[in-house]
N, CA, C and O atoms as a GROMACS GRO file, in nm:
protein
  480
    1UNK      N    1  -4.396   0.992  -5.886
    1UNK     CA    2  -4.456   1.103  -5.959
    1UNK      C    3  -4.582   1.156  -5.886
    1UNK      O    4  -4.606   1.277  -5.884
    2UNK      N    5  -4.658   1.067  -5.829
    2UNK     CA    6  -4.778   1.109  -5.757
    2UNK      C    7  -4.741   1.198  -5.638
    2UNK      O    8  -4.806   1.300  -5.614
    3UNK      N    9  -4.638   1.160  -5.565
    3UNK     CA   10  -4.594   1.239  -5.450
    3UNK      C   11  -4.550   1.378  -5.496
    3UNK      O   12  -4.579   1.477  -5.429
    4UNK      N   13  -4.480   1.386  -5.608
    4UNK     CA   14  -4.435   1.514  -5.661
    4UNK      C   15  -4.553   1.602  -5.698
    4UNK      O   16  -4.551   1.723  -5.674
    5UNK      N   17  -4.656   1.542  -5.757
    5UNK     CA   18  -4.776   1.619  -5.794
    5UNK      C   19  -4.848   1.672  -5.670
    5UNK      O   20  -4.892   1.787  -5.667
    6UNK      N   21  -4.858   1.588  -5.570
    6UNK     CA   22  -4.924   1.630  -5.446
    6UNK      C   23  -4.847   1.746  -5.382
    6UNK      O   24  -4.907   1.844  -5.338
    7UNK      N   25  -4.716   1.734  -5.378
    7UNK     CA   26  -4.634   1.843  -5.322
    7UNK      C   27  -4.651   1.971  -5.402
    7UNK      O   28  -4.656   2.080  -5.344
    8UNK      N   29  -4.660   1.960  -5.534
    8UNK     CA   30  -4.678   2.078  -5.619
    8UNK      C   31  -4.812   2.146  -5.590
    8UNK      O   32  -4.820   2.268  -5.582
    9UNK      N   33  -4.916   2.066  -5.576
    9UNK     CA   34  -5.048   2.121  -5.547
    9UNK      C   35  -5.047   2.190  -5.411
    9UNK      O   36  -5.101   2.300  -5.396
   10UNK      N   37  -4.987   2.126  -5.312
   10UNK     CA   38  -4.980   2.186  -5.179
   10UNK      C   39  -4.899   2.315  -5.180
   10UNK      O   40  -4.934   2.410  -5.110
   11UNK      N   41  -4.793   2.319  -5.258
   11UNK     CA   42  -4.710   2.439  -5.269
   11UNK      C   43  -4.790   2.554  -5.331
   11UNK      O   44  -4.780   2.668  -5.286
   12UNK      N   45  -4.869   2.523  -5.433
   12UNK     CA   46  -4.949   2.626  -5.500
   12UNK      C   47  -5.060   2.679  -5.410
   12UNK      O   48  -5.102   2.794  -5.423
   13UNK      N   49  -5.107   2.596  -5.321
   13UNK     CA   50  -5.213   2.640  -5.229
   13UNK      C   51  -5.166   2.747  -5.136
   13UNK      O   52  -5.247   2.826  -5.087
   14UNK      N   53  -5.038   2.753  -5.108
   14UNK     CA   54  -4.985   2.856  -5.018
   14UNK      C   55  -5.003   2.817  -4.873
   14UNK      O   56  -5.016   2.699  -4.839
   15UNK      N   57  -5.005   2.918  -4.790
   15UNK     CA   58  -5.017   2.898  -4.646
   15UNK      C   59  -5.156   2.846  -4.612
   15UNK      O   60  -5.255   2.887  -4.674
   16UNK      N   61  -5.166   2.757  -4.514
   16UNK     CA   62  -5.298   2.712  -4.472
   16UNK      C   63  -5.376   2.827  -4.409
   16UNK      O   64  -5.319   2.914  -4.344
   17UNK      N   65  -5.507   2.824  -4.429
   17UNK     CA   66  -5.592   2.929  -4.371
   17UNK      C   67  -5.592   2.916  -4.220
   17UNK      O   68  -5.581   2.806  -4.165
   18UNK      N   69  -5.604   3.030  -4.154
   18UNK     CA   70  -5.610   3.030  -4.008
   18UNK      C   71  -5.740   2.965  -3.964
   18UNK      O   72  -5.848   3.001  -4.011
   19UNK      N   73  -5.728   2.870  -3.876
   19UNK     CA   74  -5.844   2.799  -3.826
   19UNK      C   75  -5.890   2.867  -3.697
   19UNK      O   76  -5.811   2.889  -3.605
   20UNK      N   77  -6.018   2.898  -3.691
   20UNK     CA   78  -6.074   2.960  -3.572
   20UNK      C   79  -6.115   2.849  -3.476
   20UNK      O   80  -6.193   2.761  -3.514
   21UNK      N   81  -6.065   2.850  -3.355
   21UNK     CA   82  -6.099   2.742  -3.262
   21UNK      C   83  -6.248   2.742  -3.228
   21UNK      O   84  -6.308   2.847  -3.208
   22UNK      N   85  -6.306   2.621  -3.221
   22UNK     CA   86  -6.448   2.608  -3.189
   22UNK      C   87  -6.471   2.614  -3.039
   22UNK      O   88  -6.582   2.642  -2.995
   23UNK      N   89  -6.366   2.588  -2.961
   23UNK     CA   90  -6.379   2.594  -2.815
   23UNK      C   91  -6.282   2.699  -2.762
   23UNK      O   92  -6.163   2.698  -2.794
   24UNK      N   93  -6.334   2.790  -2.682
   24UNK     CA   94  -6.253   2.896  -2.622
   24UNK      C   95  -6.253   2.876  -2.472
   24UNK      O   96  -6.354   2.837  -2.413
   25UNK      N   97  -6.139   2.904  -2.410
   25UNK     CA   98  -6.130   2.887  -2.265
   25UNK      C   99  -6.039   2.993  -2.206
   25UNK      O  100  -5.929   3.016  -2.256
   26UNK      N  101  -6.085   3.057  -2.101
   26UNK     CA  102  -6.004   3.156  -2.029
   26UNK      C  103  -6.056   3.161  -1.886
   26UNK      O  104  -6.176   3.181  -1.863
   27UNK      N  105  -5.966   3.143  -1.792
   27UNK     CA  106  -6.009   3.140  -1.653
   27UNK      C  107  -6.108   3.026  -1.634
   27UNK      O  108  -6.087   2.917  -1.686
   28UNK      N  109  -6.216   3.049  -1.560
   28UNK     CA  110  -6.315   2.944  -1.536
   28UNK      C  111  -6.418   2.931  -1.648
   28UNK      O  112  -6.506   2.845  -1.643
   29UNK      N  113  -6.408   3.017  -1.750
   29UNK     CA  114  -6.509   3.022  -1.856
   29UNK      C  115  -6.466   2.936  -1.974
   29UNK      O  116  -6.354   2.950  -2.025
   30UNK      N  117  -6.556   2.849  -2.018
   30UNK     CA  118  -6.533   2.767  -2.136
   30UNK      C  119  -6.651   2.785  -2.229
   30UNK      O  120  -6.766   2.778  -2.186
   31UNK      N  121  -6.622   2.809  -2.357
   31UNK     CA  122  -6.727   2.833  -2.456
   31UNK      C  123  -6.708   2.739  -2.574
   31UNK      O  124  -6.601   2.735  -2.635
   32UNK      N  125  -6.812   2.664  -2.605
   32UNK     CA  126  -6.814   2.583  -2.726
   32UNK      C  127  -6.896   2.661  -2.828
   32UNK      O  128  -7.019   2.665  -2.821
   33UNK      N  129  -6.827   2.725  -2.922
   33UNK     CA  130  -6.891   2.815  -3.017
   33UNK      C  131  -6.988   2.740  -3.107
   33UNK      O  132  -7.098   2.788  -3.134
   34UNK      N  133  -6.949   2.621  -3.154
   34UNK     CA  134  -7.033   2.545  -3.246
   34UNK      C  135  -7.163   2.498  -3.182
   34UNK      O  136  -7.268   2.500  -3.246
   35UNK      N  137  -7.156   2.458  -3.056
   35UNK     CA  138  -7.276   2.408  -2.988
   35UNK      C  139  -7.349   2.518  -2.911
   35UNK      O  140  -7.456   2.493  -2.855
   36UNK      N  141  -7.293   2.638  -2.909
   36UNK     CA  142  -7.352   2.753  -2.838
   36UNK      C  143  -7.372   2.721  -2.690
   36UNK      O  144  -7.479   2.743  -2.635
   37UNK      N  145  -7.264   2.669  -2.627
   37UNK     CA  146  -7.268   2.630  -2.486
   37UNK      C  147  -7.158   2.703  -2.411
   37UNK      O  148  -7.043   2.708  -2.455
   38UNK      N  149  -7.195   2.760  -2.297
   38UNK     CA  150  -7.098   2.827  -2.210
   38UNK      C  151  -7.106   2.762  -2.073
   38UNK      O  152  -7.214   2.740  -2.019
   39UNK      N  153  -6.988   2.732  -2.016
   39UNK     CA  154  -6.983   2.681  -1.880
   39UNK      C  155  -6.887   2.768  -1.798
   39UNK      O  156  -6.785   2.815  -1.849
   40UNK      N  157  -6.922   2.787  -1.673
   40UNK     CA  158  -6.837   2.860  -1.579
   40UNK      C  159  -6.810   2.765  -1.464
   40UNK      O  160  -6.902   2.725  -1.392
   41UNK      N  161  -6.684   2.731  -1.445
   41UNK     CA  162  -6.643   2.634  -1.342
   41UNK      C  163  -6.723   2.505  -1.354
   41UNK      O  164  -6.760   2.445  -1.252
   42UNK      N  165  -6.750   2.462  -1.476
   42UNK     CA  166  -6.821   2.338  -1.501
   42UNK      C  167  -6.972   2.347  -1.502
   42UNK      O  168  -7.038   2.250  -1.541
   43UNK      N  169  -7.030   2.459  -1.462
   43UNK     CA  170  -7.175   2.476  -1.461
   43UNK      C  171  -7.220   2.548  -1.586
   43UNK      O  172  -7.164   2.651  -1.623
   44UNK      N  173  -7.323   2.493  -1.652
   44UNK     CA  174  -7.374   2.553  -1.774
   44UNK      C  175  -7.442   2.686  -1.745
   44UNK      O  176  -7.515   2.700  -1.646
   45UNK      N  177  -7.416   2.784  -1.832
   45UNK     CA  178  -7.476   2.917  -1.819
   45UNK      C  179  -7.548   2.948  -1.950
   45UNK      O  180  -7.489   2.940  -2.057
   46UNK      N  181  -7.676   2.986  -1.940
   46UNK     CA  182  -7.753   3.022  -2.059
   46UNK      C  183  -7.733   3.169  -2.089
   46UNK      O  184  -7.750   3.255  -2.002
   47UNK      N  185  -7.697   3.199  -2.215
   47UNK     CA  186  -7.675   3.337  -2.257
   47UNK      C  187  -7.759   3.369  -2.380
   47UNK      O  188  -7.765   3.289  -2.473
   48UNK      N  189  -7.824   3.485  -2.381
   48UNK     CA  190  -7.888   3.532  -2.504
   48UNK      C  191  -7.782   3.555  -2.612
   48UNK      O  192  -7.663   3.564  -2.580
   49UNK      N  193  -7.823   3.566  -2.736
   49UNK     CA  194  -7.731   3.574  -2.849
   49UNK      C  195  -7.630   3.688  -2.837
   49UNK      O  196  -7.511   3.666  -2.859
   50UNK      N  197  -7.673   3.808  -2.804
   50UNK     CA  198  -7.580   3.921  -2.797
   50UNK      C  199  -7.479   3.904  -2.684
   50UNK      O  200  -7.362   3.938  -2.700
   51UNK      N  201  -7.522   3.852  -2.570
   51UNK     CA  202  -7.428   3.826  -2.461
   51UNK      C  203  -7.328   3.718  -2.502
   51UNK      O  204  -7.210   3.728  -2.469
   52UNK      N  205  -7.375   3.617  -2.574
   52UNK     CA  206  -7.287   3.511  -2.623
   52UNK      C  207  -7.184   3.570  -2.720
   52UNK      O  208  -7.065   3.542  -2.708
   53UNK      N  209  -7.230   3.651  -2.814
   53UNK     CA  210  -7.140   3.714  -2.912
   53UNK      C  211  -7.038   3.805  -2.843
   53UNK      O  212  -6.921   3.806  -2.880
   54UNK      N  213  -7.083   3.879  -2.744
   54UNK     CA  214  -6.995   3.969  -2.670
   54UNK      C  215  -6.888   3.890  -2.595
   54UNK      O  216  -6.770   3.924  -2.598
   55UNK      N  217  -6.930   3.784  -2.527
   55UNK     CA  218  -6.835   3.701  -2.453
   55UNK      C  219  -6.738   3.632  -2.549
   55UNK      O  220  -6.619   3.621  -2.520
   56UNK      N  221  -6.787   3.587  -2.663
   56UNK     CA  222  -6.699   3.524  -2.762
   56UNK      C  223  -6.590   3.622  -2.807
   56UNK      O  224  -6.473   3.585  -2.816
   57UNK      N  225  -6.629   3.745  -2.836
   57UNK     CA  226  -6.532   3.846  -2.880
   57UNK      C  227  -6.428   3.872  -2.770
   57UNK      O  228  -6.309   3.883  -2.799
   58UNK      N  229  -6.473   3.880  -2.647
   58UNK     CA  230  -6.380   3.904  -2.536
   58UNK      C  231  -6.288   3.785  -2.513
   58UNK      O  232  -6.169   3.803  -2.485
   59UNK      N  233  -6.341   3.663  -2.524
   59UNK     CA  234  -6.258   3.544  -2.505
   59UNK      C  235  -6.155   3.528  -2.616
   59UNK      O  236  -6.041   3.488  -2.591
   60UNK      N  237  -6.196   3.558  -2.739
   60UNK     CA  238  -6.102   3.547  -2.852
   60UNK      C  239  -5.987   3.648  -2.838
   60UNK      O  240  -5.880   3.630  -2.895
   61UNK      N  241  -6.011   3.753  -2.762
   61UNK     CA  242  -5.910   3.857  -2.740
   61UNK      C  243  -5.872   3.867  -2.593
   61UNK      O  244  -5.842   3.977  -2.544
   62UNK      N  245  -5.872   3.755  -2.522
   62UNK     CA  246  -5.844   3.754  -2.378
   62UNK      C  247  -5.711   3.823  -2.349
   62UNK      O  248  -5.609   3.797  -2.413
   63UNK      N  249  -5.716   3.912  -2.249
   63UNK     CA  250  -5.597   3.986  -2.210
   63UNK      C  251  -5.576   4.115  -2.288
   63UNK      O  252  -5.491   4.196  -2.250
   64UNK      N  253  -5.651   4.135  -2.395
   64UNK     CA  254  -5.639   4.257  -2.477
   64UNK      C  255  -5.755   4.350  -2.448
   64UNK      O  256  -5.868   4.305  -2.429
   65UNK      N  257  -5.727   4.479  -2.446
   65UNK     CA  258  -5.833   4.578  -2.427
   65UNK      C  259  -5.905   4.598  -2.559
   65UNK      O  260  -5.842   4.622  -2.662
   66UNK      N  261  -6.037   4.587  -2.555
   66UNK     CA  262  -6.120   4.616  -2.672
   66UNK      C  263  -6.198   4.743  -2.641
   66UNK      O  264  -6.264   4.752  -2.538
   67UNK      N  265  -6.191   4.839  -2.730
   67UNK     CA  266  -6.262   4.965  -2.707
   67UNK      C  267  -6.412   4.942  -2.717
   67UNK      O  268  -6.458   4.843  -2.773
   68UNK      N  269  -6.485   5.035  -2.662
   68UNK     CA  270  -6.631   5.028  -2.668
   68UNK      C  271  -6.677   5.023  -2.813
   68UNK      O  272  -6.767   4.947  -2.848
   69UNK      N  273  -6.615   5.106  -2.898
   69UNK     CA  274  -6.656   5.110  -3.039
   69UNK      C  275  -6.622   4.980  -3.111
   69UNK      O  276  -6.699   4.934  -3.194
   70UNK      N  277  -6.507   4.920  -3.080
   70UNK     CA  278  -6.473   4.790  -3.140
   70UNK      C  279  -6.578   4.686  -3.105
   70UNK      O  280  -6.624   4.611  -3.191
   71UNK      N  281  -6.615   4.681  -2.979
   71UNK     CA  282  -6.714   4.582  -2.935
   71UNK      C  283  -6.850   4.607  -2.999
   71UNK      O  284  -6.915   4.514  -3.045
   72UNK      N  285  -6.892   4.732  -3.001
   72UNK     CA  286  -7.022   4.763  -3.062
   72UNK      C  287  -7.021   4.730  -3.210
   72UNK      O  288  -7.116   4.670  -3.261
   73UNK      N  289  -6.914   4.768  -3.282
   73UNK     CA  290  -6.905   4.738  -3.425
   73UNK      C  291  -6.907   4.589  -3.452
   73UNK      O  292  -6.975   4.543  -3.545
   74UNK      N  293  -6.834   4.512  -3.372
   74UNK     CA  294  -6.822   4.368  -3.399
   74UNK      C  295  -6.942   4.287  -3.351
   74UNK      O  296  -6.975   4.185  -3.411
   75UNK      N  297  -7.007   4.331  -3.245
   75UNK     CA  298  -7.119   4.255  -3.191
   75UNK      C  299  -7.253   4.303  -3.248
   75UNK      O  300  -7.337   4.221  -3.284
   76UNK      N  301  -7.273   4.434  -3.255
   76UNK     CA  302  -7.400   4.487  -3.304
   76UNK      C  303  -7.393   4.526  -3.451
   76UNK      O  304  -7.497   4.543  -3.515
   77UNK      N  305  -7.274   4.540  -3.506
   77UNK     CA  306  -7.258   4.578  -3.646
   77UNK      C  307  -7.222   4.724  -3.661
   77UNK      O  308  -7.259   4.807  -3.579
   78UNK      N  309  -7.148   4.754  -3.767
   78UNK     CA  310  -7.098   4.890  -3.791
   78UNK      C  311  -7.210   4.989  -3.815
   78UNK      O  312  -7.192   5.109  -3.796
   79UNK      N  313  -7.327   4.940  -3.855
   79UNK     CA  314  -7.438   5.030  -3.885
   79UNK      C  315  -7.528   5.055  -3.763
   79UNK      O  316  -7.634   5.116  -3.777
   80UNK      N  317  -7.488   5.008  -3.645
   80UNK     CA  318  -7.567   5.029  -3.523
   80UNK      C  319  -7.569   5.177  -3.488
   80UNK      O  320  -7.465   5.242  -3.483
   81UNK      N  321  -7.690   5.230  -3.464
   81UNK     CA  322  -7.703   5.373  -3.434
   81UNK      C  323  -7.763   5.399  -3.296
   81UNK      O  324  -7.798   5.513  -3.264
   82UNK      N  325  -7.774   5.296  -3.214
   82UNK     CA  326  -7.833   5.313  -3.081
   82UNK      C  327  -7.735   5.371  -2.981
   82UNK      O  328  -7.625   5.414  -3.016
   83UNK      N  329  -7.778   5.372  -2.857
   83UNK     CA  330  -7.700   5.426  -2.746
   83UNK      C  331  -7.588   5.329  -2.707
   83UNK      O  332  -7.608   5.207  -2.709
   84UNK      N  333  -7.471   5.382  -2.672
   84UNK     CA  334  -7.359   5.296  -2.631
   84UNK      C  335  -7.382   5.236  -2.493
   84UNK      O  336  -7.309   5.146  -2.451
   85UNK      N  337  -7.483   5.284  -2.422
   85UNK     CA  338  -7.516   5.227  -2.291
   85UNK      C  339  -7.564   5.082  -2.305
   85UNK      O  340  -7.561   5.006  -2.209
   86UNK      N  341  -7.608   5.046  -2.425
   86UNK     CA  342  -7.648   4.907  -2.451
   86UNK      C  343  -7.534   4.813  -2.416
   86UNK      O  344  -7.556   4.707  -2.356
   87UNK      N  345  -7.413   4.851  -2.453
   87UNK     CA  346  -7.296   4.769  -2.422
   87UNK      C  347  -7.280   4.754  -2.271
   87UNK      O  348  -7.256   4.643  -2.222
   88UNK      N  349  -7.294   4.863  -2.197
   88UNK     CA  350  -7.280   4.859  -2.051
   88UNK      C  351  -7.382   4.765  -1.988
   88UNK      O  352  -7.350   4.690  -1.895
   89UNK      N  353  -7.504   4.769  -2.038
   89UNK     CA  354  -7.610   4.683  -1.985
   89UNK      C  355  -7.576   4.536  -2.010
   89UNK      O  356  -7.592   4.452  -1.921
   90UNK      N  357  -7.531   4.505  -2.131
   90UNK     CA  358  -7.495   4.367  -2.163
   90UNK      C  359  -7.375   4.319  -2.080
   90UNK      O  360  -7.372   4.204  -2.037
   91UNK      N  361  -7.278   4.406  -2.060
   91UNK     CA  362  -7.163   4.370  -1.977
   91UNK      C  363  -7.208   4.342  -1.834
   91UNK      O  364  -7.163   4.245  -1.772
   92UNK      N  365  -7.297   4.425  -1.781
   92UNK     CA  366  -7.348   4.405  -1.645
   92UNK      C  367  -7.420   4.271  -1.633
   92UNK      O  368  -7.400   4.198  -1.535
   93UNK      N  369  -7.502   4.238  -1.731
   93UNK     CA  370  -7.575   4.110  -1.729
   93UNK      C  371  -7.479   3.992  -1.741
   93UNK      O  372  -7.496   3.889  -1.676
   94UNK      N  373  -7.378   4.008  -1.825
   94UNK     CA  374  -7.278   3.904  -1.844
   94UNK      C  375  -7.199   3.881  -1.716
   94UNK      O  376  -7.172   3.767  -1.678
   95UNK      N  377  -7.162   3.989  -1.650
   95UNK     CA  378  -7.089   3.978  -1.523
   95UNK      C  379  -7.172   3.903  -1.419
   95UNK      O  380  -7.118   3.821  -1.343
   96UNK      N  381  -7.301   3.930  -1.416
   96UNK     CA  382  -7.389   3.864  -1.319
   96UNK      C  383  -7.389   3.713  -1.340
   96UNK      O  384  -7.416   3.637  -1.246
   97UNK      N  385  -7.360   3.669  -1.462
   97UNK     CA  386  -7.364   3.526  -1.493
   97UNK      C  387  -7.229   3.456  -1.482
   97UNK      O  388  -7.223   3.336  -1.458
   98UNK      N  389  -7.119   3.531  -1.499
   98UNK     CA  390  -6.988   3.463  -1.502
   98UNK      C  391  -6.895   3.499  -1.387
   98UNK      O  392  -6.800   3.426  -1.360
   99UNK      N  393  -6.920   3.609  -1.320
   99UNK     CA  394  -6.831   3.654  -1.212
   99UNK      C  395  -6.874   3.596  -1.078
   99UNK      O  396  -6.994   3.587  -1.050
  100UNK      N  397  -6.777   3.556  -0.993
  100UNK     CA  398  -6.812   3.513  -0.857
  100UNK      C  399  -6.874   3.628  -0.777
  100UNK      O  400  -6.968   3.607  -0.700
  101UNK      N  401  -6.821   3.750  -0.796
  101UNK     CA  402  -6.874   3.870  -0.731
  101UNK      C  403  -6.887   3.978  -0.838
  101UNK      O  404  -6.790   4.049  -0.865
  102UNK      N  405  -7.005   3.992  -0.898
  102UNK     CA  406  -7.024   4.088  -1.007
  102UNK      C  407  -6.992   4.232  -0.968
  102UNK      O  408  -6.958   4.314  -1.054
  103UNK      N  409  -7.002   4.265  -0.839
  103UNK     CA  410  -6.971   4.400  -0.792
  103UNK      C  411  -6.822   4.431  -0.794
  103UNK      O  412  -6.783   4.548  -0.798
  104UNK      N  413  -6.740   4.327  -0.790
  104UNK     CA  414  -6.594   4.343  -0.797
  104UNK      C  415  -6.542   4.246  -0.903
  104UNK      O  416  -6.483   4.143  -0.871
  105UNK      N  417  -6.563   4.280  -1.030
  105UNK     CA  418  -6.529   4.187  -1.139
  105UNK      C  419  -6.381   4.151  -1.144
  105UNK      O  420  -6.293   4.235  -1.128
  106UNK      N  421  -6.357   4.022  -1.166
  106UNK     CA  422  -6.222   3.970  -1.175
  106UNK      C  423  -6.184   3.934  -1.318
  106UNK      O  424  -6.068   3.945  -1.356
  107UNK      N  425  -6.282   3.892  -1.396
  107UNK     CA  426  -6.256   3.845  -1.532
  107UNK      C  427  -6.296   3.947  -1.638
  107UNK      O  428  -6.216   3.980  -1.725
  108UNK      N  429  -6.416   3.996  -1.631
  108UNK     CA  430  -6.466   4.095  -1.728
  108UNK      C  431  -6.441   4.234  -1.670
  108UNK      O  432  -6.524   4.288  -1.596
  109UNK      N  433  -6.326   4.290  -1.705
  109UNK     CA  434  -6.275   4.410  -1.639
  109UNK      C  435  -6.296   4.534  -1.725
  109UNK      O  436  -6.277   4.532  -1.846
  110UNK      N  437  -6.336   4.644  -1.659
  110UNK     CA  438  -6.347   4.774  -1.726
  110UNK      C  439  -6.210   4.839  -1.727
  110UNK      O  440  -6.142   4.845  -1.625
  111UNK      N  441  -6.171   4.889  -1.844
  111UNK     CA  442  -6.048   4.967  -1.856
  111UNK      C  443  -6.094   5.110  -1.877
  111UNK      O  444  -6.136   5.148  -1.986
  112UNK      N  445  -6.087   5.189  -1.772
  112UNK     CA  446  -6.145   5.323  -1.771
  112UNK      C  447  -6.096   5.408  -1.888
  112UNK      O  448  -5.977   5.417  -1.915
  113UNK      N  449  -6.192   5.469  -1.956
  113UNK     CA  450  -6.161   5.556  -2.068
  113UNK      C  451  -6.135   5.483  -2.199
  113UNK      O  452  -6.120   5.547  -2.303
  114UNK      N  453  -6.129   5.349  -2.195
  114UNK     CA  454  -6.101   5.272  -2.316
  114UNK      C  455  -6.212   5.175  -2.351
  114UNK      O  456  -6.274   5.186  -2.456
  115UNK      N  457  -6.236   5.080  -2.264
  115UNK     CA  458  -6.334   4.976  -2.295
  115UNK      C  459  -6.330   4.864  -2.194
  115UNK      O  460  -6.331   4.887  -2.073
  116UNK      N  461  -6.323   4.741  -2.245
  116UNK     CA  462  -6.328   4.624  -2.159
  116UNK      C  463  -6.223   4.522  -2.204
  116UNK      O  464  -6.176   4.524  -2.318
  117UNK      N  465  -6.187   4.434  -2.110
  117UNK     CA  466  -6.103   4.320  -2.146
  117UNK      C  467  -6.140   4.202  -2.058
  117UNK      O  468  -6.193   4.218  -1.948
  118UNK      N  469  -6.111   4.084  -2.109
  118UNK     CA  470  -6.132   3.962  -2.032
  118UNK      C  471  -5.998   3.919  -1.978
  118UNK      O  472  -5.906   3.888  -2.055
  119UNK      N  473  -5.986   3.916  -1.845
  119UNK     CA  474  -5.862   3.873  -1.779
  119UNK      C  475  -5.873   3.725  -1.745
  119UNK      O  476  -5.955   3.687  -1.663
  120UNK      N  477  -5.790   3.642  -1.808
  120UNK     CA  478  -5.798   3.497  -1.779
  120UNK      C  479  -5.750   3.463  -1.639
  120UNK      O  480  -5.750   3.346  -1.600
   0.00000   0.00000   0.00000
């Protein structure tokens, strides 16, 4: 009877909630979201909060193009009224920290006319 009750409770609960992974990895970049630690090829990289949030969003959507507006809304908030060049500056700083050659980015790629994507 106990097993039947447990099964009934589990059935009523429905589908399990989607679990967001605490560790993200794509290419040489590894991010531990809970500990706020980023490593590139095993070396720790210090990131300010907005750069960390931006990289997290890109890693969670690795291989997908995120528009400039999607990134600004998700990282700075929908009520952000500043210049969109802020995103470009943060991307440039992020590239300097994670790319082997920031002048020819391999991982944090610009998709002209759309936005950015992280190529694993």
